[in-house]
C-alpha positions in Angstrom: -14.0 -51.2 -1.4 -16.4 -51.5 -4.2 -18.7 -49.2 -2.5 -15.7 -46.7 -1.9 -15.5 -46.7 -5.7 -19.1 -46.9 -6.5 -19.8 -43.8 -4.2 -16.7 -42.2 -6.0 -18.3 -42.6 -9.5 -21.8 -41.7 -8.4 -20.5 -38.7 -7.3 -18.9 -37.6 -10.0 -21.3 -38.9 -12.6 -23.6 -36.3 -10.2 -21.2 -33.5 -10.8 -21.0 -34.0 -14.4 -24.4 -34.1 -14.9 -24.7 -30.5 -12.5 -21.9 -29.2 -15.0 -23.6 -30.6 -18.5 -27.0 -28.6 -16.9 -25.2 -25.6 -15.9 -23.4 -25.6 -19.6 -26.7 -25.9 -21.2 -28.1 -23.3 -19.5 -25.2 -21.0 -20.2 -25.1 -21.8 -24.0 -28.9 -21.3 -24.5 -28.7 -17.9 -23.2 -25.8 -16.9 -24.8 -27.8 -15.8 -28.3 -30.0 -13.9 -26.4 -27.5 -11.8 -24.3 -26.0 -11.2 -28.0 -29.0 -10.5 -29.3 -29.6 -7.8 -26.8 -26.3 -6.6 -27.3 -27.1 -6.0 -31.2 -30.4 -4.3 -30.1 -28.7 -1.8 -28.2 -26.0 -1.3 -30.7 -28.6 -0.4 -33.2 -30.3 2.1 -31.0 -27.1 3.4 -30.5 -26.6 4.3 -34.0 -30.0 6.1 -34.6 -30.0 7.9 -31.3 -29.6 11.6 -31.8 -30.0 12.7 -27.9 -26.5 13.1 -25.9 -28.0 11.7 -22.8 -30.0 8.8 -24.4 -26.5 8.3 -26.6 -24.8 7.7 -22.8 -28.1 5.9 -22.0 -27.4 3.2 -24.9 -23.7 3.5 -24.4 -23.7 2.3 -20.7 -26.2 -0.4 -22.0 -24.2 -1.6 -24.7 -21.0 -1.7 -22.7 -22.9 -3.8 -19.8 -24.4 -6.5 -22.8 -20.8 -6.9 -24.0 -19.8 -7.6 -20.6 -22.3 -9.8 -19.8 -22.0 -11.8 -23.0 -17.9 -11.9 -22.4 -18.6 -13.2 -19.1 -21.1 -15.8 -20.7 -18.3 -16.9 -22.8 -15.6 -17.2 -20.5 -17.8 -19.1 -18.0 -18.6 -21.5 -20.8 -15.1 -22.0 -21.9 -14.6 -22.9 -17.8 -17.8 -25.1 -17.9 -16.2 -27.1 -20.6 -12.9 -27.7 -18.9 -14.2 -28.8 -16.0 -16.8 -31.2 -18.1 -13.9 -32.5 -19.9 -11.8 -33.4 -16.3 -14.9 -34.8 -15.1 -15.4 -36.9 -18.1 -11.8 -38.4 -18.0 -12.5 -38.8 -13.9 -15.2 -40.7 -14.3 -13.7 -42.8 -17.0 -10.7 -43.6 -14.4 -13.3 -44.5 -12.0 -15.4 -46.6 -13.7 -12.5 -48.3 -14.7 -11.4 -48.7 -11.4 -15.0 -49.9 -10.4 -14.8 -52.3 -13.1 -11.3 -53.8 -11.6 -13.0 -54.2 -8.2 -15.9 -55.9 -9.5 -14.2 -58.3 -11.5 -12.2 -59.3 -8.7 -14.7 -59.9 -6.2 -16.3 -61.5 -9.4 -13.1 -63.7 -9.2 -13.3 -64.8 -5.4 -17.1 -65.7 -5.6 -16.0 -67.7 -8.0 -13.1 -69.6 -6.2 -15.8 -69.5 -3.1 -18.1 -71.5 -5.1 -15.4 -73.3 -6.5 -14.4 -74.5 -2.9 -17.9 -75.0 -2.3 -18.8 -77.4 -4.6 -15.3 -79.0 -3.9 -16.3 -79.9 -0.3 
């Protein structure tokens, strides 16, 4: 039982760490995407050539779509992080309870050994 709870805690901890790593990556890349979108928007304002404007409009649309997808992904990762944090707390409490029960059983066994 202890091993099962310990394995569950380890699994959730690993998933939480992976989620936090992915979240950090998404958060770090978002400002660059927004900066890129702003740069393309500024180029679009200055562009006079219709072909260049069409190209820049497509690039701006792509950049804005990518930034929005990053924001949505960030929100999903934050939700996952919250769920995993809650699950980890619950499983750690279960592991602590099992550990306390094992300690109590060990103490009883020691007391019986001493009494013999």
